[in-house]
gemmi code that builds the backbone of each chain (N, CA, C; Angstrom):
import gemmi

chains = {
    "A": [
        ("MET", (54.558, 62.274, 80.816), (53.196, 62.072, 81.319), (53.190, 60.856, 82.228)),
        ("PRO", (52.661, 60.972, 83.469), (52.665, 59.845, 84.423), (51.869, 58.673, 83.866)),
        ("LYS", (52.282, 57.469, 84.210), (51.723, 56.283, 83.594), (50.243, 56.101, 83.890)),
        ("GLU", (49.811, 56.491, 85.096), (48.408, 56.289, 85.454), (47.511, 57.125, 84.555)),
        ("THR", (47.887, 58.373, 84.369), (47.057, 59.243, 83.543), (46.969, 58.706, 82.123)),
        ("ASN", (48.094, 58.206, 81.625), (48.108, 57.684, 80.261), (47.172, 56.485, 80.131)),
        ("ALA", (47.185, 55.634, 81.174), (46.344, 54.432, 81.129), (44.871, 54.805, 81.183)),
        ("SER", (44.546, 55.768, 82.052), (43.124, 56.121, 82.165), (42.660, 56.872, 80.932)),
        ("GLU", (43.558, 57.688, 80.347), (43.191, 58.393, 79.112), (43.003, 57.395, 77.995)),
        ("SER", (43.881, 56.382, 78.018), (43.789, 55.346, 77.007), (42.471, 54.587, 77.126)),
        ("ALA", (42.093, 54.318, 78.377), (40.838, 53.603, 78.600), (39.654, 54.455, 78.159)),
        ("LYS", (39.739, 55.746, 78.447), (38.645, 56.643, 78.058), (38.522, 56.704, 76.545)),
        ("ASN", (39.682, 56.800, 75.884), (39.676, 56.861, 74.431), (39.136, 55.570, 73.836)),
        ("SER", (39.511, 54.455, 74.481), (39.049, 53.160, 73.998), (37.529, 53.053, 74.122)),
        ("GLY", (37.013, 53.505, 75.276), (35.564, 53.473, 75.469), (34.863, 54.346, 74.452)),
        ("PHE", (35.428, 55.541, 74.220), (34.853, 56.466, 73.248), (34.795, 55.827, 71.870)),
        ("SER", (35.849, 55.072, 71.521), (35.874, 54.456, 70.201), (34.764, 53.415, 70.080)),
        ("ARG", (34.434, 52.729, 71.188), (33.374, 51.723, 71.124), (32.035, 52.370, 70.786)),
        ("VAL", (31.797, 53.542, 71.376), (30.541, 54.245, 71.092), (30.524, 54.716, 69.645)),
        ("LEU", (31.665, 55.264, 69.171), (31.758, 55.727, 67.782), (31.486, 54.580, 66.823)),
        ("VAL", (32.120, 53.427, 67.090), (31.923, 52.272, 66.210), (30.458, 51.842, 66.219)),
        ("ALA", (29.828, 51.879, 67.399), (28.419, 51.507, 67.484), (27.568, 52.428, 66.602)),
        ("VAL", (27.818, 53.732, 66.704), (27.040, 54.683, 65.903), (27.329, 54.484, 64.418)),
        ("TYR", (28.611, 54.262, 64.076), (28.967, 54.047, 62.670), (28.318, 52.785, 62.127)),
        ("ALA", (28.223, 51.744, 62.974), (27.587, 50.501, 62.524), (26.117, 50.767, 62.199)),
        ("VAL", (25.453, 51.564, 63.048), (24.049, 51.904, 62.802), (23.908, 52.678, 61.495)),
        ("PHE", (24.825, 53.644, 61.265), (24.769, 54.419, 60.028), (25.093, 53.564, 58.818)),
        ("ALA", (26.038, 52.610, 58.994), (26.356, 51.704, 57.888), (25.100, 50.931, 57.504)),
        ("LEU", (24.365, 50.490, 58.518), (23.124, 49.766, 58.299), (22.097, 50.643, 57.585)),
        ("ALA", (21.913, 51.851, 58.095), (20.921, 52.761, 57.512), (21.281, 53.114, 56.075)),
        ("ALA", (22.568, 53.431, 55.841), (22.997, 53.839, 54.504), (22.905, 52.667, 53.526)),
        ("SER", (23.263, 51.454, 53.989), (23.171, 50.280, 53.120), (21.720, 50.026, 52.733)),
        ("GLY", (20.851, 50.103, 53.732), (19.434, 49.896, 53.459), (18.921, 50.897, 52.453)),
        ("ARG", (19.344, 52.142, 52.639), (18.934, 53.207, 51.742), (19.449, 52.956, 50.329)),
        ("ALA", (20.716, 52.502, 50.238), (21.321, 52.247, 48.932), (20.566, 51.136, 48.203)),
        ("VAL", (20.245, 50.063, 48.927), (19.520, 48.955, 48.311), (18.138, 49.419, 47.863)),
        ("PHE", (17.471, 50.184, 48.714), (16.146, 50.705, 48.393), (16.197, 51.570, 47.144)),
        ("GLU", (17.212, 52.451, 47.057), (17.325, 53.338, 45.903), (17.687, 52.573, 44.650)),
        ("LEU", (18.450, 51.478, 44.826), (18.814, 50.660, 43.683), (17.562, 50.132, 43.006)),
        ("PHE", (16.558, 49.767, 43.820), (15.351, 49.181, 43.254), (14.318, 50.208, 42.816)),
        ("THR", (14.292, 51.367, 43.471), (13.218, 52.307, 43.153), (13.644, 53.465, 42.261)),
        ("LYS", (14.939, 53.804, 42.274), (15.332, 54.970, 41.476), (16.258, 54.581, 40.335)),
        ("PHE", (15.990, 53.445, 39.774), (16.849, 52.931, 38.724), (16.959, 53.900, 37.547)),
        ("ASP", (15.883, 54.675, 37.311), (15.890, 55.587, 36.178), (16.870, 56.742, 36.384)),
        ("LEU", (17.227, 57.038, 37.618), (18.191, 58.094, 37.875), (19.614, 57.549, 37.864)),
        ("ALA", (19.742, 56.325, 37.359), (21.032, 55.646, 37.283), (22.128, 56.530, 36.724)),
        ("PRO", (23.363, 56.214, 36.980), (23.756, 55.446, 38.161), (24.187, 56.341, 39.314)),
        ("PHE", (24.121, 57.651, 39.119), (24.716, 58.551, 40.099), (24.056, 58.452, 41.477)),
        ("SER", (22.727, 58.421, 41.457), (21.992, 58.463, 42.724), (22.378, 57.335, 43.660)),
        ("TYR", (22.247, 56.097, 43.152), (22.523, 55.021, 44.098), (24.011, 54.749, 44.242)),
        ("SER", (24.829, 55.235, 43.304), (26.276, 55.111, 43.498), (26.699, 55.925, 44.703)),
        ("LEU", (26.107, 57.107, 44.847), (26.446, 57.956, 45.974), (26.014, 57.309, 47.286)),
        ("SER", (24.791, 56.741, 47.308), (24.327, 56.065, 48.516), (25.196, 54.869, 48.828)),
        ("ALA", (25.548, 54.107, 47.783), (26.388, 52.939, 47.985), (27.763, 53.349, 48.499)),
        ("ALA", (28.280, 54.475, 47.971), (29.596, 54.961, 48.407), (29.547, 55.328, 49.887)),
        ("SER", (28.506, 56.047, 50.287), (28.429, 56.445, 51.702), (28.285, 55.215, 52.594)),
        ("ALA", (27.503, 54.224, 52.137), (27.338, 52.993, 52.921), (28.676, 52.291, 53.082)),
        ("LEU", (29.435, 52.235, 51.975), (30.738, 51.561, 52.014), (31.688, 52.258, 52.983)),
        ("ILE", (31.710, 53.592, 52.921), (32.592, 54.351, 53.810), (32.229, 54.089, 55.272)),
        ("TYR", (30.930, 54.094, 55.593), (30.524, 53.843, 56.970), (30.946, 52.453, 57.425)),
        ("LEU", (30.823, 51.478, 56.522), (31.217, 50.120, 56.853), (32.710, 50.049, 57.146)),
        ("VAL", (33.501, 50.701, 56.279), (34.954, 50.690, 56.459), (35.328, 51.316, 57.795)),
        ("VAL", (34.727, 52.470, 58.110), (35.048, 53.138, 59.379), (34.648, 52.265, 60.563)),
        ("ALA", (33.448, 51.690, 60.507), (32.982, 50.852, 61.621), (33.927, 49.672, 61.839)),
        ("ALA", (34.469, 49.154, 60.743), (35.320, 47.977, 60.854), (36.734, 48.313, 61.313)),
        ("THR", (37.252, 49.504, 60.980), (38.670, 49.782, 61.236), (38.940, 50.767, 62.360)),
        ("LEU", (37.925, 51.535, 62.794), (38.199, 52.645, 63.705), (38.821, 52.223, 65.039)),
        ("SER", (38.281, 51.151, 65.657), (38.776, 50.787, 66.988), (39.855, 49.725, 66.911)),
        ("SER", (40.478, 49.605, 65.746), (41.477, 48.554, 65.564), (42.770, 48.878, 66.299)),
        ("LYS", (43.500, 47.804, 66.683), (44.786, 47.999, 67.358), (45.884, 48.298, 66.328)),
        ("SER", (45.648, 47.880, 65.097), (46.685, 48.025, 64.083), (46.700, 49.446, 63.527)),
        ("ALA", (47.907, 50.017, 63.457), (48.037, 51.391, 62.958), (47.671, 51.477, 61.490)),
        ("LYS", (47.959, 50.425, 60.746), (47.663, 50.415, 59.306), (46.157, 50.508, 59.083)),
        ("LEU", (45.386, 49.713, 59.867), (43.932, 49.744, 59.730), (43.386, 51.107, 60.157)),
        ("ARG", (44.020, 51.706, 61.178), (43.544, 53.020, 61.621), (43.822, 54.073, 60.558)),
        ("ASN", (44.895, 53.882, 59.786), (45.148, 54.812, 58.683), (44.065, 54.710, 57.625)),
        ("ILE", (43.608, 53.481, 57.386), (42.499, 53.293, 56.452), (41.275, 54.035, 56.974)),
        ("ALA", (41.066, 53.926, 58.307), (39.927, 54.622, 58.916), (40.050, 56.122, 58.705)),
        ("ARG", (41.279, 56.635, 58.868), (41.494, 58.076, 58.718), (41.152, 58.533, 57.312)),
        ("VAL", (41.604, 57.778, 56.310), (41.301, 58.120, 54.914), (39.787, 58.107, 54.689)),
        ("ALA", (39.143, 57.041, 55.194), (37.690, 56.929, 55.029), (36.970, 58.100, 55.687)),
        ("LEU", (37.446, 58.506, 56.862), (36.819, 59.617, 57.574), (36.940, 60.917, 56.782)),
        ("TRP", (38.123, 61.118, 56.154), (38.275, 62.331, 55.349), (37.348, 62.298, 54.140)),
        ("PHE", (37.255, 61.119, 53.506), (36.323, 60.975, 52.389), (34.912, 61.333, 52.841)),
        ("GLU", (34.566, 60.828, 54.019), (33.229, 61.050, 54.561), (32.982, 62.533, 54.822)),
        ("LEU", (33.961, 63.196, 55.432), (33.801, 64.613, 55.755), (33.636, 65.434, 54.480)),
        ("VAL", (34.533, 65.156, 53.500), (34.436, 65.860, 52.218), (33.090, 65.573, 51.562)),
        ("GLY", (32.670, 64.304, 51.636), (31.404, 63.903, 51.033), (30.218, 64.631, 51.634)),
        ("VAL", (30.128, 64.643, 52.960), (28.951, 65.244, 53.591), (28.931, 66.756, 53.387)),
        ("VAL", (30.128, 67.383, 53.411), (30.155, 68.835, 53.214), (29.805, 69.197, 51.776)),
        ("SER", (30.356, 68.444, 50.797), (30.079, 68.800, 49.398), (28.644, 68.483, 49.005)),
        ("VAL", (28.143, 67.311, 49.401), (26.748, 66.985, 49.069), (25.805, 67.931, 49.793)),
        ("GLY", (26.132, 68.221, 51.064), (25.307, 69.137, 51.819), (25.256, 70.511, 51.185)),
        ("THR", (26.423, 71.014, 50.726), (26.482, 72.336, 50.107), (25.828, 72.327, 48.739)),
        ("ALA", (26.042, 71.229, 47.974), (25.462, 71.135, 46.635), (23.954, 71.290, 46.687)),
        ("GLY", (23.352, 70.856, 47.804), (21.911, 70.953, 47.955), (21.397, 72.370, 47.819)),
        ("PHE", (22.223, 73.349, 48.180), (21.795, 74.742, 48.065), (21.748, 75.215, 46.620)),
        ("PHE", (22.546, 74.556, 45.757), (22.625, 75.014, 44.364), (21.813, 74.147, 43.416)),
        ("VAL", (21.718, 72.880, 43.725), (21.006, 71.971, 42.831), (19.598, 71.771, 43.346)),
        ("PHE", (18.623, 72.334, 42.669), (17.265, 72.231, 43.159), (16.608, 70.913, 42.802)),
        ("GLU", (17.137, 70.253, 41.773), (16.638, 68.927, 41.413), (17.134, 67.954, 42.486)),
        ("LEU", (16.257, 67.617, 43.450), (16.699, 66.945, 44.664), (17.165, 65.512, 44.509)),
        ("ASN", (16.520, 64.776, 43.619), (16.647, 63.323, 43.667), (18.052, 62.754, 43.641)),
        ("HIS", (18.937, 63.388, 42.890), (20.272, 62.813, 42.742), (21.045, 62.755, 44.050)),
        ("PHE", (20.773, 63.715, 44.951), (21.603, 63.802, 46.138), (20.937, 63.281, 47.400)),
        ("HIS", (19.755, 62.674, 47.232), (19.052, 62.231, 48.427), (19.719, 61.026, 49.080)),
        ("THR", (20.822, 61.296, 49.723), (21.498, 60.235, 50.457), (21.525, 60.632, 51.926)),
        ("VAL", (22.276, 59.882, 52.698), (22.399, 60.211, 54.123), (23.026, 61.596, 54.287)),
        ("TRP", (23.767, 62.049, 53.265), (24.514, 63.295, 53.373), (23.733, 64.525, 52.934)),
        ("TRP", (22.475, 64.314, 52.575), (21.643, 65.417, 52.106), (21.511, 66.484, 53.193)),
        ("PHE", (21.797, 67.728, 52.839), (21.725, 68.835, 53.784), (22.551, 68.584, 55.047)),
        ("TYR", (23.761, 68.149, 54.850), (24.687, 67.866, 55.942), (24.121, 66.828, 56.903)),
        ("GLY", (23.291, 65.945, 56.369), (22.731, 64.896, 57.212), (21.642, 65.393, 58.144)),
        ("ALA", (20.929, 66.432, 57.702), (19.900, 67.026, 58.553), (18.846, 66.017, 58.970)),
        ("ALA", (18.553, 65.054, 58.081), (17.551, 64.035, 58.403), (18.010, 63.140, 59.549)),
        ("TYR", (19.293, 63.186, 59.866), (19.846, 62.361, 60.941), (20.472, 63.254, 62.000)),
        ("ALA", (19.834, 64.374, 62.276), (20.276, 65.328, 63.310), (21.707, 65.776, 63.078)),
        ("CYS", (22.090, 65.890, 61.791), (23.432, 66.336, 61.405), (24.552, 65.462, 61.977)),
        ("LEU", (24.206, 64.262, 62.427), (25.249, 63.351, 62.896), (26.267, 63.021, 61.801)),
        ("PRO", (25.822, 62.850, 60.531), (26.800, 62.582, 59.479), (27.860, 63.677, 59.353)),
        ("LEU", (27.560, 64.892, 59.799), (28.552, 65.959, 59.751), (29.469, 65.898, 60.970)),
        ("VAL", (28.888, 65.584, 62.114), (29.618, 65.606, 63.381), (30.513, 64.381, 63.563)),
        ("LEU", (30.007, 63.222, 63.133), (30.728, 61.969, 63.352), (32.159, 61.939, 62.831)),
        ("PRO", (32.396, 62.295, 61.548), (33.780, 62.202, 61.071), (34.722, 63.117, 61.850)),
        ("ILE", (34.213, 64.257, 62.312), (35.052, 65.158, 63.108), (35.459, 64.472, 64.411)),
        ("PHE", (34.476, 63.847, 65.081), (34.775, 63.086, 66.298), (35.774, 61.976, 66.004)),
        ("GLY", (35.529, 61.284, 64.878), (36.379, 60.160, 64.516), (37.821, 60.593, 64.310)),
        ("LEU", (37.999, 61.711, 63.612), (39.355, 62.185, 63.335), (40.053, 62.632, 64.623)),
        ("PHE", (39.324, 63.280, 65.516), (39.916, 63.666, 66.799), (40.306, 62.452, 67.617)),
        ("TYR", (39.433, 61.429, 67.572), (39.744, 60.198, 68.302), (41.034, 59.585, 67.778)),
        ("LEU", (41.175, 59.529, 66.441), (42.365, 58.919, 65.852), (43.625, 59.701, 66.218)),
        ("ARG", (43.494, 61.040, 66.223), (44.649, 61.841, 66.573), (45.079, 61.568, 68.017)),
        ("ARG", (44.075, 61.495, 68.923), (44.385, 61.239, 70.327), (44.996, 59.844, 70.496)),
        ("GLN", (44.467, 58.887, 69.733), (44.959, 57.516, 69.809), (46.411, 57.424, 69.376)),
        ("SER", (46.772, 58.150, 68.296), (48.160, 58.137, 67.822), (49.086, 58.748, 68.868)),
        ("ARG", (48.620, 59.835, 69.476), (49.429, 60.490, 70.497), (49.655, 59.562, 71.690)),
        ("LEU", (48.600, 58.853, 72.114), (48.720, 57.940, 73.251), (49.614, 56.760, 72.913)),
        ("ALA", (49.505, 56.269, 71.680), (50.310, 55.123, 71.283), (51.781, 55.491, 71.214)),
        ("ALA", (52.047, 56.761, 70.872), (53.433, 57.204, 70.756), (54.090, 57.312, 72.128)),
        ("ASN", (53.292, 57.547, 73.177), (53.876, 57.727, 74.525), (54.405, 56.442, 75.122)),
    ],
    "B": [
        ("MET", (-0.137, 46.227, 63.753), (0.952, 46.549, 64.674), (0.427, 46.801, 66.073)),
        ("PHE", (-0.833, 47.215, 66.137), (-1.475, 47.520, 67.425), (-0.885, 48.755, 68.083)),
        ("GLU", (-1.595, 49.825, 68.022), (-1.100, 51.101, 68.553), (-0.691, 50.991, 70.012)),
        ("PHE", (-1.488, 50.284, 70.805), (-1.189, 50.175, 72.233), (0.197, 49.594, 72.444)),
        ("TRP", (0.515, 48.523, 71.722), (1.818, 47.896, 71.920), (2.930, 48.779, 71.397)),
        ("TYR", (2.623, 49.497, 70.303), (3.611, 50.423, 69.762), (3.997, 51.462, 70.814)),
        ("PHE", (3.012, 52.063, 71.470), (3.303, 53.082, 72.473), (4.021, 52.492, 73.684)),
        ("THR", (3.663, 51.257, 74.049), (4.370, 50.610, 75.150), (5.842, 50.457, 74.810)),
        ("GLN", (6.108, 49.981, 73.587), (7.498, 49.800, 73.170), (8.256, 51.112, 73.116)),
        ("LEU", (7.571, 52.165, 72.621), (8.202, 53.480, 72.592), (8.650, 53.894, 73.987)),
        ("ALA", (7.740, 53.685, 74.959), (8.039, 54.064, 76.336), (9.231, 53.279, 76.869)),
        ("VAL", (9.252, 51.974, 76.598), (10.359, 51.130, 77.072), (11.670, 51.574, 76.442)),
        ("ALA", (11.656, 51.814, 75.121), (12.885, 52.201, 74.422), (13.373, 53.565, 74.898)),
        ("ALA", (12.447, 54.509, 75.095), (12.833, 55.843, 75.549), (13.415, 55.774, 76.963)),
        ("THR", (12.750, 55.009, 77.846), (13.249, 54.856, 79.212), (14.621, 54.211, 79.218)),
        ("ALA", (14.795, 53.185, 78.373), (16.081, 52.494, 78.306), (17.180, 53.438, 77.852)),
        ("THR", (16.872, 54.268, 76.847), (17.863, 55.229, 76.355), (18.288, 56.157, 77.488)),
        ("LEU", (17.307, 56.741, 78.183), (17.617, 57.669, 79.269), (18.367, 56.970, 80.398)),
        ("LEU", (17.890, 55.777, 80.767), (18.509, 55.048, 81.870), (19.977, 54.758, 81.587)),
        ("THR", (20.257, 54.214, 80.391), (21.637, 53.865, 80.064), (22.510, 55.114, 79.943)),
        ("LEU", (21.926, 56.216, 79.458), (22.675, 57.469, 79.394), (23.074, 57.922, 80.800)),
        ("VAL", (22.108, 57.888, 81.716), (22.375, 58.291, 83.101), (23.413, 57.383, 83.749)),
        ("LEU", (23.281, 56.072, 83.533), (24.249, 55.127, 84.088), (25.647, 55.393, 83.552)),
        ("GLY", (25.709, 55.746, 82.266), (27.010, 56.037, 81.679), (27.604, 57.304, 82.260)),
        ("LEU", (26.783, 58.335, 82.401), (27.260, 59.602, 82.962), (27.665, 59.429, 84.415)),
        ("ALA", (27.003, 58.486, 85.122), (27.344, 58.225, 86.519), (28.536, 57.295, 86.625)),
        ("LYS", (29.101, 56.937, 85.468), (30.299, 56.092, 85.389), (30.127, 54.714, 86.033)),
        ("ARG", (28.889, 54.161, 85.954), (28.698, 52.799, 86.440), (29.062, 51.818, 85.348)),
        ("SER", (29.653, 50.695, 85.690), (29.899, 49.679, 84.666), (28.566, 49.016, 84.330)),
        ("PRO", (28.456, 48.416, 83.142), (27.147, 47.884, 82.711), (26.559, 46.940, 83.754)),
        ("ASN", (25.368, 47.268, 84.220), (24.780, 46.483, 85.292), (23.445, 45.883, 84.881)),
        ("PHE", (22.794, 45.268, 85.820), (21.532, 44.573, 85.594), (20.485, 45.481, 84.961)),
        ("PHE", (20.381, 46.718, 85.457), (19.324, 47.620, 84.979), (19.548, 48.043, 83.539)),
        ("GLY", (20.799, 48.380, 83.232), (21.102, 48.792, 81.863), (20.876, 47.660, 80.885)),
        ("LEU", (21.472, 46.515, 81.184), (21.326, 45.359, 80.304), (19.883, 44.867, 80.289)),
        ("GLY", (19.253, 44.907, 81.465), (17.865, 44.450, 81.566), (16.924, 45.270, 80.709)),
        ("SER", (17.184, 46.586, 80.643), (16.308, 47.434, 79.831), (16.415, 47.064, 78.360)),
        ("LEU", (17.634, 46.728, 77.902), (17.791, 46.281, 76.518), (17.078, 44.947, 76.302)),
        ("ALA", (17.138, 44.077, 77.334), (16.453, 42.785, 77.231), (14.947, 42.993, 77.117)),
        ("LEU", (14.428, 43.976, 77.865), (12.998, 44.294, 77.791), (12.610, 44.759, 76.386)),
        ("ILE", (13.489, 45.572, 75.801), (13.237, 46.048, 74.434), (13.131, 44.849, 73.494)),
        ("GLU", (14.083, 43.921, 73.651), (14.108, 42.745, 72.777), (12.824, 41.939, 72.946)),
        ("LEU", (12.407, 41.756, 74.204), (11.177, 41.018, 74.491), (9.981, 41.687, 73.815)),
        ("GLY", (9.907, 43.002, 73.950), (8.822, 43.756, 73.337), (8.788, 43.575, 71.839)),
        ("LEU", (9.985, 43.541, 71.218), (10.052, 43.380, 69.769), (9.606, 41.982, 69.355)),
        ("ILE", (9.943, 40.983, 70.170), (9.508, 39.618, 69.858), (7.984, 39.540, 69.899)),
        ("VAL", (7.397, 40.160, 70.945), (5.936, 40.201, 71.027), (5.375, 40.911, 69.800)),
        ("GLN", (6.043, 42.007, 69.395), (5.621, 42.761, 68.216), (5.624, 41.876, 66.980)),
        ("LEU", (6.658, 41.046, 66.863), (6.759, 40.149, 65.718), (5.579, 39.191, 65.683)),
        ("VAL", (5.270, 38.616, 66.858), (4.147, 37.674, 66.935), (2.846, 38.363, 66.553)),
        ("ILE", (2.625, 39.559, 67.123), (1.415, 40.320, 66.809), (1.320, 40.596, 65.320)),
        ("SER", (2.422, 41.100, 64.746), (2.400, 41.511, 63.335), (2.149, 40.327, 62.417)),
        ("ILE", (2.789, 39.191, 62.732), (2.600, 38.016, 61.877), (1.154, 37.540, 61.946)),
        ("SER", (0.604, 37.449, 63.162), (-0.766, 36.926, 63.277), (-1.771, 37.884, 62.661)),
        ("VAL", (-1.533, 39.193, 62.812), (-2.438, 40.170, 62.207), (-2.342, 40.118, 60.689)),
        ("SER", (-1.124, 39.917, 60.161), (-0.946, 39.835, 58.711), (-1.596, 38.585, 58.143)),
        ("LEU", (-1.486, 37.484, 58.887), (-2.121, 36.251, 58.431), (-3.630, 36.415, 58.412)),
        ("GLY", (-4.123, 37.276, 59.323), (-5.558, 37.521, 59.359), (-6.026, 38.433, 58.244)),
        ("GLY", (-5.071, 38.943, 57.449), (-5.460, 39.738, 56.293), (-5.097, 41.203, 56.385)),
        ("ALA", (-4.644, 41.663, 57.549), (-4.293, 43.078, 57.658), (-3.010, 43.359, 56.892)),
        ("GLU", (-2.855, 44.593, 56.492), (-1.681, 44.948, 55.708), (-1.121, 46.298, 56.125)),
        ("ALA", (0.177, 46.438, 55.985), (0.791, 47.739, 56.248), (0.379, 48.698, 55.146)),
        ("SER", (0.127, 49.951, 55.503), (-0.366, 50.890, 54.497), (0.730, 51.358, 53.552)),
        ("HIS", (1.988, 51.297, 54.023), (3.057, 51.804, 53.171), (4.159, 50.809, 52.889)),
        ("GLY", (3.841, 49.545, 52.875), (4.886, 48.584, 52.524), (5.059, 47.482, 53.543)),
        ("GLN", (4.445, 46.350, 53.220), (4.534, 45.184, 54.107), (5.968, 44.724, 54.234)),
        ("PHE", (6.642, 44.658, 53.076), (8.002, 44.134, 53.057), (8.952, 45.006, 53.872)),
        ("GLU", (8.837, 46.338, 53.662), (9.708, 47.253, 54.401), (9.473, 47.123, 55.900)),
        ("PHE", (8.179, 47.034, 56.280), (7.844, 46.935, 57.704), (8.537, 45.743, 58.350)),
        ("PHE", (8.388, 44.575, 57.724), (8.980, 43.381, 58.325), (10.502, 43.384, 58.245)),
        ("THR", (11.053, 44.052, 57.228), (12.508, 44.185, 57.163), (13.007, 45.009, 58.347)),
        ("TYR", (12.333, 46.151, 58.582), (12.701, 46.980, 59.728), (12.607, 46.175, 61.018)),
        ("LEU", (11.506, 45.413, 61.163), (11.294, 44.641, 62.392), (12.391, 43.603, 62.567)),
        ("ALA", (12.737, 42.925, 61.471), (13.782, 41.906, 61.543), (15.108, 42.512, 61.983)),
        ("VAL", (15.455, 43.662, 61.399), (16.706, 44.325, 61.767), (16.645, 44.810, 63.210)),
        ("ALA", (15.485, 45.386, 63.587), (15.338, 45.907, 64.947), (15.544, 44.795, 65.976)),
        ("LEU", (15.112, 43.582, 65.650), (15.277, 42.455, 66.569), (16.746, 42.161, 66.823)),
        ("LEU", (17.576, 42.453, 65.831), (19.008, 42.181, 65.987), (19.716, 43.215, 66.849)),
        ("ILE", (19.226, 44.452, 66.814), (19.955, 45.566, 67.433), (20.271, 45.358, 68.922)),
        ("PRO", (19.284, 45.025, 69.783), (19.616, 44.879, 71.209), (20.657, 43.782, 71.445)),
        ("VAL", (20.580, 42.718, 70.653), (21.534, 41.618, 70.800), (22.949, 42.104, 70.495)),
        ("LEU", (23.088, 42.797, 69.345), (24.397, 43.301, 68.956), (24.903, 44.352, 69.947)),
        ("ALA", (23.999, 45.197, 70.426), (24.391, 46.258, 71.351), (24.931, 45.657, 72.650)),
        ("VAL", (24.228, 44.661, 73.195), (24.682, 44.023, 74.435), (26.029, 43.349, 74.214)),
        ("PHE", (26.160, 42.646, 73.098), (27.412, 41.973, 72.782), (28.567, 42.966, 72.714)),
        ("TRP", (28.361, 44.055, 71.952), (29.414, 45.047, 71.788), (29.714, 45.760, 73.109)),
        ("ALA", (28.689, 45.979, 73.919), (28.886, 46.679, 75.193), (29.670, 45.817, 76.175)),
        ("LEU", (29.409, 44.505, 76.173), (30.030, 43.646, 77.174), (31.457, 43.239, 76.854)),
        ("LEU", (31.922, 43.550, 75.630), (33.302, 43.207, 75.301), (34.283, 43.955, 76.203)),
        ("GLU", (33.827, 45.085, 76.734), (34.688, 45.902, 77.578), (33.820, 46.466, 78.689)),
        ("ARG", (34.028, 45.994, 79.924), (33.074, 46.366, 80.970), (33.355, 47.710, 81.636)),
        ("ALA", (33.570, 48.725, 80.805), (33.773, 50.057, 81.361), (32.451, 50.812, 81.321)),
        ("TYR", (32.411, 51.999, 81.920), (31.156, 52.754, 81.955), (30.731, 53.213, 80.566)),
        ("TRP", (31.699, 53.252, 79.619), (31.374, 53.641, 78.247), (30.367, 52.686, 77.627)),
        ("SER", (30.399, 51.437, 78.091), (29.502, 50.435, 77.514), (28.047, 50.859, 77.640)),
        ("ASN", (27.737, 51.627, 78.686), (26.359, 52.099, 78.839), (25.943, 52.983, 77.676)),
        ("PHE", (26.910, 53.755, 77.144), (26.582, 54.613, 76.002), (26.330, 53.776, 74.757)),
        ("VAL", (27.048, 52.641, 74.652), (26.783, 51.730, 73.537), (25.355, 51.204, 73.642)),
        ("LEU", (24.945, 50.843, 74.886), (23.570, 50.379, 75.096), (22.575, 51.484, 74.743)),
        ("ALA", (22.938, 52.724, 75.093), (22.052, 53.859, 74.786), (21.872, 54.009, 73.286)),
        ("VAL", (22.981, 53.847, 72.532), (22.898, 53.927, 71.066), (21.942, 52.857, 70.550)),
        ("GLY", (22.069, 51.641, 71.099), (21.182, 50.556, 70.679), (19.729, 50.861, 70.984)),
        ("ALA", (19.458, 51.315, 72.215), (18.086, 51.619, 72.607), (17.504, 52.729, 71.743)),
        ("PHE", (18.303, 53.785, 71.495), (17.814, 54.898, 70.701), (17.547, 54.479, 69.263)),
        ("THR", (18.423, 53.611, 68.716), (18.230, 53.134, 67.353), (16.903, 52.395, 67.229)),
        ("VAL", (16.605, 51.530, 68.212), (15.329, 50.809, 68.182), (14.173, 51.797, 68.263)),
        ("LEU", (14.330, 52.838, 69.080), (13.292, 53.863, 69.213), (12.977, 54.478, 67.845)),
        ("VAL", (14.030, 54.889, 67.139), (13.849, 55.509, 65.827), (13.204, 54.517, 64.855)),
        ("MET", (13.643, 53.256, 64.918), (13.091, 52.251, 64.006), (11.616, 51.990, 64.299)),
        ("LEU", (11.230, 52.049, 65.590), (9.830, 51.860, 65.949), (8.964, 52.949, 65.327)),
        ("VAL", (9.449, 54.195, 65.401), (8.708, 55.309, 64.815), (8.544, 55.098, 63.317)),
        ("ARG", (9.630, 54.653, 62.672), (9.595, 54.397, 61.224), (8.606, 53.285, 60.904)),
        ("MET", (8.604, 52.248, 61.743), (7.679, 51.130, 61.530), (6.243, 51.596, 61.656)),
        ("HIS", (6.006, 52.484, 62.593), (4.660, 53.011, 62.801), (4.173, 53.750, 61.564)),
        ("THR", (5.096, 54.559, 60.972), (4.744, 55.283, 59.745), (4.443, 54.319, 58.613)),
        ("LEU", (5.198, 53.217, 58.562), (4.996, 52.249, 57.492), (3.672, 51.515, 57.637)),
        ("TRP", (3.290, 51.244, 58.896), (2.119, 50.399, 59.104), (0.807, 51.181, 58.994)),
        ("PHE", (0.766, 52.356, 59.631), (-0.511, 53.070, 59.704), (-0.693, 54.123, 58.614)),
    ],
}
model = gemmi.Model(1)
for chain_id, residues in chains.items():
    chain = gemmi.Chain(chain_id)
    for i, (resn, *xyz) in enumerate(residues, 1):
        res = gemmi.Residue()
        res.name, res.seqid = resn, gemmi.SeqId(i, " ")
        for name, pos in zip(("N", "CA", "C"), xyz):
            atom = gemmi.Atom()
            atom.name, atom.element = name, gemmi.Element(name[0])
            atom.pos, atom.b_iso = gemmi.Position(*pos), 0.0
            res.add_atom(atom)
        chain.add_residue(res)
    model.add_chain(chain)
structure = gemmi.Structure()
structure.add_model(model)
structure.setup_entities()
């Protein structure tokens, strides 16, 4: 692959990662706020409800912090977090169809993140593709 | 919160989102207009803070949670600052999309604040 194309692809990927991190930071903020709110208001549904919100907040924070990192080790952490996130949003989203008692699952991942324009479903997919492209570019 | 100011801010945030999106698609590096629109959002939020504090001191109250309203406002005040900072670390056209994310986030938070107040 000619060097110019690699550099411009690298720059494009780098720019893309900045946008992803920005969106993840916003979601980390939203999920954290939600987790704190649920901690105070849904204490009786302890501990599953707010543990799930806290878990999603933590995952978003980890991804926001590690996704655009130069270190391959940190990017591997991001990859693991992204898979956790994808599994989380798909399982919580699907569980919503079977569990009619809503309160336990009311997190950012409810109904595949429908309350957030399904971004919670789309984001990890983008993130994983970005990481794959980044590894390929770094290998060249 | 003052409905008039709320709608003004909505308009500014929506315009900023669209403007920065267009600038990004046109592959312009972050320029005066993109950054300026975020600065306008920040200014509007500061005015909002002043309005909300003086109205609250006068005895008015948010209908669905005073504390939540001001928490949202406090966080919203941070967003344009963080967005500009993160966008300027790398002066490529992608930075405009970072600004767009910031502007859109403030837009959503404004709507939420409106629900909390009225």
